[in-house]
N, CA, C and O atoms as a GROMACS GRO file, in nm:
protein
  428
    1UNK      N    1   0.083  -0.118   0.000
    1UNK     CA    2   0.000   0.000   0.000
    1UNK      C    3   0.087   0.125   0.000
    1UNK      O    4   0.184   0.134   0.075
    2UNK      N    5   0.053   0.219  -0.083
    2UNK     CA    6   0.128   0.343  -0.092
    2UNK      C    7   0.082   0.442   0.013
    2UNK      O    8  -0.035   0.446   0.051
    3UNK      N    9   0.176   0.522   0.060
    3UNK     CA   10   0.138   0.628   0.152
    3UNK      C   11   0.108   0.754   0.074
    3UNK      O   12   0.164   0.776  -0.034
    4UNK      N   13   0.021   0.836   0.128
    4UNK     CA   14  -0.018   0.961   0.064
    4UNK      C   15   0.099   1.059   0.071
    4UNK      O   16   0.161   1.075   0.177
    5UNK      N   17   0.128   1.125  -0.039
    5UNK     CA   18   0.233   1.225  -0.044
    5UNK      C   19   0.172   1.359  -0.080
    5UNK      O   20   0.064   1.366  -0.138
    6UNK      N   21   0.243   1.464  -0.045
    6UNK     CA   22   0.198   1.599  -0.079
    6UNK      C   23   0.319   1.689  -0.094
    6UNK      O   24   0.423   1.667  -0.031
    7UNK      N   25   0.304   1.790  -0.177
    7UNK     CA   26   0.404   1.896  -0.186
    7UNK      C   27   0.339   2.019  -0.125
    7UNK      O   28   0.236   2.066  -0.172
    8UNK      N   29   0.401   2.071  -0.018
    8UNK     CA   30   0.344   2.185   0.053
    8UNK      C   31   0.441   2.302   0.053
    8UNK      O   32   0.561   2.287   0.030
    9UNK      N   33   0.386   2.418   0.078
    9UNK     CA   34   0.466   2.540   0.086
    9UNK      C   35   0.469   2.584   0.231
    9UNK      O   36   0.365   2.616   0.290
   10UNK      N   37   0.589   2.584   0.290
   10UNK     CA   38   0.608   2.627   0.429
   10UNK      C   39   0.712   2.737   0.429
   10UNK      O   40   0.827   2.716   0.391
   11UNK      N   41   0.672   2.856   0.473
   11UNK     CA   42   0.764   2.968   0.492
   11UNK      C   43   0.846   2.997   0.367
   11UNK      O   44   0.967   3.021   0.376
   12UNK      N   45   0.782   2.993   0.252
   12UNK     CA   46   0.849   3.025   0.127
   12UNK      C   47   0.928   2.910   0.066
   12UNK      O   48   0.992   2.929  -0.037
   13UNK      N   49   0.925   2.793   0.127
   13UNK     CA   50   0.997   2.677   0.076
   13UNK      C   51   0.898   2.567   0.042
   13UNK      O   52   0.793   2.556   0.105
   14UNK      N   53   0.931   2.486  -0.056
   14UNK     CA   54   0.846   2.374  -0.094
   14UNK      C   55   0.907   2.245  -0.042
   14UNK      O   56   1.026   2.219  -0.060
   15UNK      N   57   0.824   2.163   0.023
   15UNK     CA   58   0.869   2.035   0.078
   15UNK      C   59   0.778   1.924   0.028
   15UNK      O   60   0.657   1.941   0.021
   16UNK      N   61   0.838   1.811  -0.005
   16UNK     CA   62   0.761   1.691  -0.036
   16UNK      C   63   0.750   1.612   0.092
   16UNK      O   64   0.852   1.571   0.150
   17UNK      N   65   0.628   1.589   0.138
   17UNK     CA   66   0.607   1.524   0.267
   17UNK      C   67   0.515   1.404   0.252
   17UNK      O   68   0.436   1.395   0.158
   18UNK      N   69   0.525   1.312   0.346
   18UNK     CA   70   0.430   1.202   0.359
   18UNK      C   71   0.402   1.186   0.508
   18UNK      O   72   0.474   1.240   0.591
   19UNK      N   73   0.299   1.112   0.542
   19UNK     CA   74   0.259   1.099   0.680
   19UNK      C   75   0.370   1.035   0.764
   19UNK      O   76   0.428   0.934   0.725
   20UNK      N   77   0.398   1.096   0.880
   20UNK     CA   78   0.501   1.045   0.970
   20UNK      C   79   0.637   1.107   0.951
   20UNK      O   80   0.727   1.080   1.031
   21UNK      N   81   0.658   1.188   0.848
   21UNK     CA   82   0.788   1.252   0.826
   21UNK      C   83   0.816   1.358   0.932
   21UNK      O   84   0.725   1.423   0.982
   22UNK      N   85   0.945   1.373   0.966
   22UNK     CA   86   0.989   1.474   1.063
   22UNK      C   87   1.084   1.568   0.991
   22UNK      O   88   1.176   1.522   0.923
   23UNK      N   89   1.063   1.701   1.006
   23UNK     CA   90   1.143   1.801   0.938
   23UNK      C   91   1.188   1.910   1.034
   23UNK      O   92   1.126   1.932   1.139
   24UNK      N   93   1.297   1.978   0.997
   24UNK     CA   94   1.341   2.100   1.063
   24UNK      C   95   1.304   2.216   0.972
   24UNK      O   96   1.342   2.217   0.854
   25UNK      N   97   1.230   2.314   1.023
   25UNK     CA   98   1.195   2.434   0.948
   25UNK      C   99   1.227   2.554   1.036
   25UNK      O  100   1.251   2.540   1.155
   26UNK      N  101   1.226   2.674   0.976
   26UNK     CA  102   1.244   2.795   1.054
   26UNK      C  103   1.135   2.803   1.160
   26UNK      O  104   1.022   2.758   1.137
   27UNK      N  105   1.168   2.860   1.274
   27UNK     CA  106   1.075   2.859   1.387
   27UNK      C  107   0.946   2.932   1.354
   27UNK      O  108   0.946   3.041   1.297
   28UNK      N  109   0.835   2.867   1.390
   28UNK     CA  110   0.704   2.931   1.380
   28UNK      C  111   0.692   3.031   1.494
   28UNK      O  112   0.716   2.997   1.610
   29UNK      N  113   0.655   3.154   1.462
   29UNK     CA  114   0.642   3.258   1.562
   29UNK      C  115   0.522   3.227   1.651
   29UNK      O  116   0.418   3.182   1.603
   30UNK      N  117   0.536   3.251   1.780
   30UNK     CA  118   0.431   3.231   1.880
   30UNK      C  119   0.380   3.086   1.883
   30UNK      O  120   0.260   3.063   1.900
   31UNK      N  121   0.469   2.992   1.868
   31UNK     CA  122   0.429   2.851   1.876
   31UNK      C  123   0.504   2.784   1.990
   31UNK      O  124   0.616   2.822   2.024
   32UNK      N  125   0.440   2.685   2.047
   32UNK     CA  126   0.499   2.609   2.157
   32UNK      C  127   0.510   2.462   2.114
   32UNK      O  128   0.443   2.419   2.020
   33UNK      N  129   0.594   2.389   2.184
   33UNK     CA  130   0.603   2.245   2.159
   33UNK      C  131   0.469   2.182   2.194
   33UNK      O  132   0.412   2.210   2.300
   34UNK      N  133   0.418   2.097   2.106
   34UNK     CA  134   0.290   2.032   2.129
   34UNK      C  135   0.176   2.095   2.051
   34UNK      O  136   0.066   2.040   2.049
   35UNK      N  137   0.199   2.210   1.988
   35UNK     CA  138   0.094   2.275   1.909
   35UNK      C  139   0.067   2.197   1.781
   35UNK      O  140   0.155   2.129   1.729
   36UNK      N  141  -0.055   2.207   1.732
   36UNK     CA  142  -0.095   2.147   1.605
   36UNK      C  143  -0.129   2.260   1.509
   36UNK      O  144  -0.199   2.354   1.545
   37UNK      N  145  -0.080   2.251   1.386
   37UNK     CA  146  -0.107   2.350   1.284
   37UNK      C  147  -0.162   2.282   1.160
   37UNK      O  148  -0.137   2.164   1.137
   38UNK      N  149  -0.238   2.356   1.083
   38UNK     CA  150  -0.293   2.303   0.959
   38UNK      C  151  -0.244   2.391   0.844
   38UNK      O  152  -0.264   2.512   0.845
   39UNK      N  153  -0.180   2.330   0.746
   39UNK     CA  154  -0.125   2.402   0.632
   39UNK      C  155  -0.219   2.384   0.514
   39UNK      O  156  -0.247   2.272   0.472
   40UNK      N  157  -0.268   2.496   0.463
   40UNK     CA  158  -0.364   2.494   0.351
   40UNK      C  159  -0.294   2.510   0.215
   40UNK      O  160  -0.356   2.487   0.112
   41UNK      N  161  -0.168   2.550   0.216
   41UNK     CA  162  -0.094   2.574   0.091
   41UNK      C  163  -0.037   2.443   0.038
   41UNK      O  164   0.083   2.419   0.048
   42UNK      N  165  -0.124   2.360  -0.017
   42UNK     CA  166  -0.086   2.230  -0.073
   42UNK      C  167  -0.079   2.244  -0.224
   42UNK      O  168  -0.180   2.272  -0.289
   43UNK      N  169   0.040   2.224  -0.281
   43UNK     CA  170   0.060   2.241  -0.424
   43UNK      C  171   0.023   2.115  -0.502
   43UNK      O  172  -0.025   2.123  -0.615
   44UNK      N  173   0.046   1.998  -0.440
   44UNK     CA  174   0.010   1.871  -0.502
   44UNK      C  175  -0.022   1.771  -0.392
   44UNK      O  176   0.044   1.769  -0.288
   45UNK      N  177  -0.122   1.688  -0.415
   45UNK     CA  178  -0.158   1.586  -0.317
   45UNK      C  179  -0.188   1.457  -0.390
   45UNK      O  180  -0.245   1.458  -0.499
   46UNK      N  181  -0.152   1.346  -0.330
   46UNK     CA  182  -0.176   1.216  -0.391
   46UNK      C  183  -0.047   1.153  -0.439
   46UNK      O  184   0.062   1.207  -0.421
   47UNK      N  185  -0.063   1.036  -0.502
   47UNK     CA  186   0.055   0.964  -0.549
   47UNK      C  187   0.019   0.889  -0.677
   47UNK      O  188  -0.088   0.828  -0.686
   48UNK      N  189   0.106   0.894  -0.773
   48UNK     CA  190   0.084   0.819  -0.897
   48UNK      C  191  -0.025   0.879  -0.983
   48UNK      O  192  -0.029   1.000  -1.005
   49UNK      N  193  -0.116   0.793  -1.033
   49UNK     CA  194  -0.218   0.839  -1.127
   49UNK      C  195  -0.331   0.916  -1.059
   49UNK      O  196  -0.405   0.988  -1.126
   50UNK      N  197  -0.346   0.902  -0.927
   50UNK     CA  198  -0.454   0.974  -0.858
   50UNK      C  199  -0.406   1.105  -0.794
   50UNK      O  200  -0.471   1.155  -0.702
   51UNK      N  201  -0.296   1.160  -0.841
   51UNK     CA  202  -0.243   1.285  -0.787
   51UNK      C  203  -0.327   1.404  -0.832
   51UNK      O  204  -0.371   1.411  -0.947
   52UNK      N  205  -0.350   1.497  -0.739
   52UNK     CA  206  -0.421   1.620  -0.770
   52UNK      C  207  -0.321   1.734  -0.769
   52UNK      O  208  -0.247   1.752  -0.672
   53UNK      N  209  -0.317   1.810  -0.878
   53UNK     CA  210  -0.223   1.921  -0.890
   53UNK      C  211  -0.302   2.051  -0.883
   53UNK      O  212  -0.402   2.068  -0.953
   54UNK      N  213  -0.257   2.141  -0.798
   54UNK     CA  214  -0.328   2.266  -0.775
   54UNK      C  215  -0.292   2.374  -0.874
   54UNK      O  216  -0.195   2.364  -0.949
   55UNK      N  217  -0.376   2.479  -0.872
   55UNK     CA  218  -0.352   2.593  -0.961
   55UNK      C  219  -0.380   2.721  -0.886
   55UNK      O  220  -0.487   2.778  -0.911
   56UNK      N  221  -0.298   2.774  -0.798
   56UNK     CA  222  -0.171   2.721  -0.751
   56UNK      C  223  -0.185   2.619  -0.639
   56UNK      O  224  -0.093   2.540  -0.617
   57UNK      N  225  -0.300   2.618  -0.566
   57UNK     CA  226  -0.316   2.525  -0.455
   57UNK      C  227  -0.432   2.430  -0.481
   57UNK      O  228  -0.526   2.463  -0.554
   58UNK      N  229  -0.424   2.312  -0.422
   58UNK     CA  230  -0.532   2.214  -0.434
   58UNK      C  231  -0.647   2.257  -0.343
   58UNK      O  232  -0.627   2.284  -0.225
   59UNK      N  233  -0.768   2.263  -0.399
   59UNK     CA  234  -0.885   2.304  -0.322
   59UNK      C  235  -0.919   2.198  -0.217
   59UNK      O  236  -0.913   2.079  -0.245
   60UNK      N  237  -0.955   2.243  -0.098
   60UNK     CA  238  -0.997   2.156   0.012
   60UNK      C  239  -0.890   2.056   0.055
   60UNK      O  240  -0.924   1.951   0.111
   61UNK      N  241  -0.765   2.084   0.031
   61UNK     CA  242  -0.657   1.997   0.076
   61UNK      C  243  -0.582   2.066   0.190
   61UNK      O  244  -0.568   2.188   0.192
   62UNK      N  245  -0.537   1.986   0.284
   62UNK     CA  246  -0.461   2.041   0.396
   62UNK      C  247  -0.368   1.934   0.452
   62UNK      O  248  -0.390   1.814   0.434
   63UNK      N  249  -0.266   1.982   0.519
   63UNK     CA  250  -0.171   1.893   0.585
   63UNK      C  251  -0.166   1.935   0.731
   63UNK      O  252  -0.143   2.052   0.762
   64UNK      N  253  -0.188   1.841   0.821
   64UNK     CA  254  -0.187   1.870   0.964
   64UNK      C  255  -0.050   1.832   1.019
   64UNK      O  256  -0.003   1.720   1.000
   65UNK      N  257   0.014   1.929   1.087
   65UNK     CA  258   0.147   1.905   1.144
   65UNK      C  259   0.143   1.925   1.295
   65UNK      O  260   0.055   1.992   1.349
   66UNK      N  261   0.240   1.864   1.360
   66UNK     CA  262   0.254   1.871   1.506
   66UNK      C  263   0.394   1.924   1.534
   66UNK      O  264   0.492   1.870   1.482
   67UNK      N  265   0.405   2.029   1.616
   67UNK     CA  266   0.536   2.085   1.651
   67UNK      C  267   0.591   2.003   1.768
   67UNK      O  268   0.536   2.005   1.878
   68UNK      N  269   0.699   1.932   1.742
   68UNK     CA  270   0.759   1.847   1.845
   68UNK      C  271   0.840   1.930   1.943
   68UNK      O  272   0.831   1.910   2.064
   69UNK      N  273   0.922   2.024   1.891
   69UNK     CA  274   1.002   2.109   1.979
   69UNK      C  275   1.053   2.230   1.903
   69UNK      O  276   1.062   2.230   1.780
   70UNK      N  277   1.087   2.334   1.978
   70UNK     CA  278   1.155   2.451   1.925
   70UNK      C  279   1.296   2.448   1.978
   70UNK      O  280   1.318   2.429   2.098
   71UNK      N  281   1.393   2.466   1.889
   71UNK     CA  282   1.533   2.458   1.931
   71UNK      C  283   1.618   2.550   1.848
   71UNK      O  284   1.567   2.622   1.762
   72UNK      N  285   1.746   2.548   1.872
   72UNK     CA  286   1.840   2.629   1.795
   72UNK      C  287   1.935   2.535   1.722
   72UNK      O  288   1.974   2.431   1.774
   73UNK      N  289   1.972   2.574   1.600
   73UNK     CA  290   2.061   2.492   1.518
   73UNK      C  291   2.206   2.505   1.561
   73UNK      O  292   2.237   2.572   1.660
   74UNK      N  293   2.292   2.441   1.487
   74UNK     CA  294   2.435   2.448   1.515
   74UNK      C  295   2.487   2.588   1.489
   74UNK      O  296   2.433   2.661   1.406
   75UNK      N  297   2.592   2.625   1.560
   75UNK     CA  298   2.650   2.758   1.543
   75UNK      C  299   2.730   2.763   1.414
   75UNK      O  300   2.809   2.673   1.383
   76UNK      N  301   2.707   2.869   1.338
   76UNK     CA  302   2.780   2.893   1.214
   76UNK      C  303   2.869   3.014   1.238
   76UNK      O  304   2.822   3.119   1.281
   77UNK      N  305   2.998   3.000   1.210
   77UNK     CA  306   3.093   3.109   1.228
   77UNK      C  307   3.111   3.182   1.095
   77UNK      O  308   3.140   3.120   0.992
   78UNK      N  309   3.094   3.314   1.099
   78UNK     CA  310   3.117   3.398   0.981
   78UNK      C  311   3.245   3.474   1.007
   78UNK      O  312   3.252   3.558   1.097
   79UNK      N  313   3.348   3.446   0.928
   79UNK     CA  314   3.479   3.507   0.949
   79UNK      C  315   3.519   3.583   0.824
   79UNK      O  316   3.521   3.527   0.714
   80UNK      N  317   3.552   3.710   0.841
   80UNK     CA  318   3.596   3.794   0.729
   80UNK      C  319   3.738   3.841   0.757
   80UNK      O  320   3.773   3.874   0.870
   81UNK      N  321   3.818   3.844   0.652
   81UNK     CA  322   3.956   3.888   0.668
   81UNK      C  323   4.006   3.949   0.539
   81UNK      O  324   3.978   3.898   0.430
   82UNK      N  325   4.081   4.059   0.552
   82UNK     CA  326   4.152   4.114   0.437
   82UNK      C  327   4.300   4.106   0.473
   82UNK      O  328   4.346   4.165   0.571
   83UNK      N  329   4.373   4.035   0.392
   83UNK     CA  330   4.512   4.010   0.426
   83UNK      C  331   4.595   4.138   0.422
   83UNK      O  332   4.572   4.229   0.342
   84UNK      N  333   4.691   4.140   0.509
   84UNK     CA  334   4.788   4.250   0.523
   84UNK      C  335   4.724   4.384   0.559
   84UNK      O  336   4.792   4.486   0.547
   85UNK      N  337   4.601   4.388   0.601
   85UNK     CA  338   4.535   4.514   0.636
   85UNK      C  339   4.499   4.519   0.783
   85UNK      O  340   4.460   4.624   0.834
   86UNK      N  341   4.510   4.407   0.852
   86UNK     CA  342   4.474   4.403   0.992
   86UNK      C  343   4.324   4.399   1.014
   86UNK      O  344   4.276   4.432   1.123
   87UNK      N  345   4.248   4.359   0.911
   87UNK     CA  346   4.103   4.356   0.919
   87UNK      C  347   4.055   4.213   0.942
   87UNK      O  348   4.072   4.127   0.855
   88UNK      N  349   3.996   4.189   1.056
   88UNK     CA  350   3.936   4.059   1.085
   88UNK      C  351   3.806   4.080   1.161
   88UNK      O  352   3.800   4.159   1.255
   89UNK      N  353   3.703   4.009   1.121
   89UNK     CA  354   3.574   4.013   1.190
   89UNK      C  355   3.526   3.869   1.209
   89UNK      O  356   3.530   3.789   1.116
   90UNK      N  357   3.480   3.839   1.328
   90UNK     CA  358   3.430   3.705   1.357
   90UNK      C  359   3.294   3.719   1.425
   90UNK      O  360   3.282   3.784   1.528
   91UNK      N  361   3.193   3.657   1.365
   91UNK     CA  362   3.058   3.658   1.422
   91UNK      C  363   3.001   3.518   1.416
   91UNK      O  364   3.034   3.440   1.328
   92UNK      N  365   2.916   3.488   1.510
   92UNK     CA  366   2.849   3.359   1.513
   92UNK      C  367   2.700   3.377   1.493
   92UNK      O  368   2.644   3.484   1.519
   93UNK      N  369   2.635   3.271   1.447
   93UNK     CA  370   2.491   3.274   1.425
   93UNK      C  371   2.434   3.137   1.455
   93UNK      O  372   2.491   3.036   1.415
   94UNK      N  373   2.319   3.134   1.525
   94UNK     CA  374   2.245   3.010   1.548
   94UNK      C  375   2.102   3.032   1.502
   94UNK      O  376   2.034   3.122   1.550
   95UNK      N  377   2.057   2.948   1.410
   95UNK     CA  378   1.924   2.962   1.354
   95UNK      C  379   1.819   2.905   1.450
   95UNK      O  380   1.840   2.799   1.509
   96UNK      N  381   1.709   2.976   1.465
   96UNK     CA  382   1.596   2.928   1.545
   96UNK      C  383   1.516   2.829   1.461
   96UNK      O  384   1.476   2.862   1.349
   97UNK      N  385   1.493   2.708   1.511
   97UNK     CA  386   1.428   2.602   1.434
   97UNK      C  387   1.308   2.545   1.508
   97UNK      O  388   1.300   2.550   1.630
   98UNK      N  389   1.215   2.491   1.432
   98UNK     CA  390   1.105   2.412   1.485
   98UNK      C  391   1.115   2.272   1.425
   98UNK      O  392   1.138   2.257   1.305
   99UNK      N  393   1.099   2.171   1.508
   99UNK     CA  394   1.097   2.033   1.461
   99UNK      C  395   0.949   1.996   1.446
   99UNK      O  396   0.874   1.997   1.544
  100UNK      N  397   0.909   1.962   1.323
  100UNK     CA  398   0.768   1.932   1.298
  100UNK      C  399   0.752   1.789   1.248
  100UNK      O  400   0.842   1.732   1.187
  101UNK      N  401   0.635   1.733   1.276
  101UNK     CA  402   0.602   1.599   1.229
  101UNK      C  403   0.470   1.607   1.153
  101UNK      O  404   0.375   1.669   1.201
  102UNK      N  405   0.465   1.545   1.036
  102UNK     CA  406   0.343   1.544   0.955
  102UNK      C  407   0.251   1.436   1.011
  102UNK      O  408   0.286   1.318   1.013
  103UNK      N  409   0.133   1.478   1.056
  103UNK     CA  410   0.038   1.382   1.113
  103UNK      C  411  -0.056   1.324   1.010
  103UNK      O  412  -0.074   1.202   1.004
  104UNK      N  413  -0.116   1.410   0.927
  104UNK     CA  414  -0.212   1.358   0.830
  104UNK      C  415  -0.217   1.449   0.708
  104UNK      O  416  -0.190   1.569   0.716
  105UNK      N  417  -0.254   1.388   0.596
  105UNK     CA  418  -0.271   1.461   0.469
  105UNK      C  419  -0.414   1.438   0.424
  105UNK      O  420  -0.458   1.324   0.406
  106UNK      N  421  -0.487   1.547   0.404
  106UNK     CA  422  -0.626   1.538   0.359
  106UNK      C  423  -0.635   1.600   0.221
  106UNK      O  424  -0.600   1.717   0.202
  107UNK      N  425  -0.682   1.522   0.123
  107UNK     CA  426  -0.692   1.575  -0.013
  107UNK      C  427  -0.829   1.546  -0.072
  107UNK      O  428  -0.856   1.583  -0.186
   0.00000   0.00000   0.00000
């Protein structure tokens, strides 16, 4: 038996998801661990010959996600240097992330 797949738009990015998948995305503002969200921006839903393609979105389709946790990513060091000029700059950055799990796809 095939699992239902969907292509969704989350925060300006397109992801191919199926039920039970776990992803890291940019943090959802004002969200807590344990929250449930419903994404209506479904670009394609289904699999194989029974796939529905939206224009731009599939009507009455949604993907329900569960926020497992909010965390911070690995530290990225940004280092700039111009040789022989004495110019060096070092900055760090940690991205705010949400870990989400796809619970169900309705198409």
